[in-house]
C-alpha positions in Angstrom: 86.5 219.9 81.3 84.3 222.8 80.1 81.2 220.6 80.2 82.0 219.5 83.7 82.4 223.1 84.9 79.2 224.2 83.2 77.2 221.3 84.7 78.6 222.0 88.2 77.6 225.7 87.9 74.1 224.8 86.7 73.7 222.5 89.7 74.8 225.4 92.0 72.2 227.5 90.4 69.5 224.9 91.1 70.7 224.7 94.7 70.2 228.4 95.1 66.6 228.2 93.7 65.7 225.6 96.3 67.2 227.7 99.1 65.4 230.8 98.0 62.0 229.6 96.9 61.3 226.3 98.8 63.1 226.9 102.1 62.7 230.7 102.0 66.2 231.2 103.4 66.7 234.6 101.9 70.0 235.6 103.5 71.7 232.2 103.0 70.5 232.2 99.5 72.1 235.6 98.9 75.4 234.3 100.3 75.1 231.2 98.1 74.5 233.3 95.0 77.5 235.5 95.8 79.6 232.3 95.8 78.0 231.5 92.4 79.0 234.9 91.1 82.6 234.3 92.1 82.5 230.9 90.3 80.9 232.3 87.2 83.4 235.1 86.9 86.3 232.7 87.5 84.9 230.4 84.8 84.5 233.2 82.3 88.1 234.4 82.9 89.4 230.8 82.4 87.4 230.4 79.3 88.7 233.8 78.0 92.3 232.7 78.6 91.7 229.5 76.6 89.6 230.9 73.9 88.6 234.6 73.6 85.3 233.8 71.9 84.3 231.3 74.6 85.1 233.9 77.2 83.0 236.6 75.5 80.1 234.2 75.2 80.0 234.0 79.0 79.4 237.7 79.4 75.5 237.5 79.1 75.4 234.7 81.6 77.6 236.6 84.0 75.4 239.7 83.7 72.3 237.5 84.2 73.7 236.0 87.4 74.8 239.4 88.7 71.2 240.7 88.0 69.8 237.7 89.9 72.1 238.6 92.8 70.7 242.1 92.8 67.1 240.8 92.8 67.9 238.3 95.5 69.4 241.1 97.7 66.4 243.3 97.1 63.9 240.6 98.1 66.0 239.9 101.2 66.1 243.6 102.2 62.3 244.0 101.7 61.5 240.8 103.7 63.7 241.4 106.7 
């Protein structure tokens, strides 16, 4: 189950890269990464409920995705 969730999240991250870099759809990419944020936070909480160590190990990834959201928002604002 956990591997399946991790694989799906990785695929969503790849989709966001295509939208942002290849297609240059900055706003849609920002909305997509917000959805990714929600999925990552939900995943981290579910992992934490099952195993506290597994949940804590998701904290750096969650922070990284939130930082990527911040950068994505900044690029969208600057390129409007």
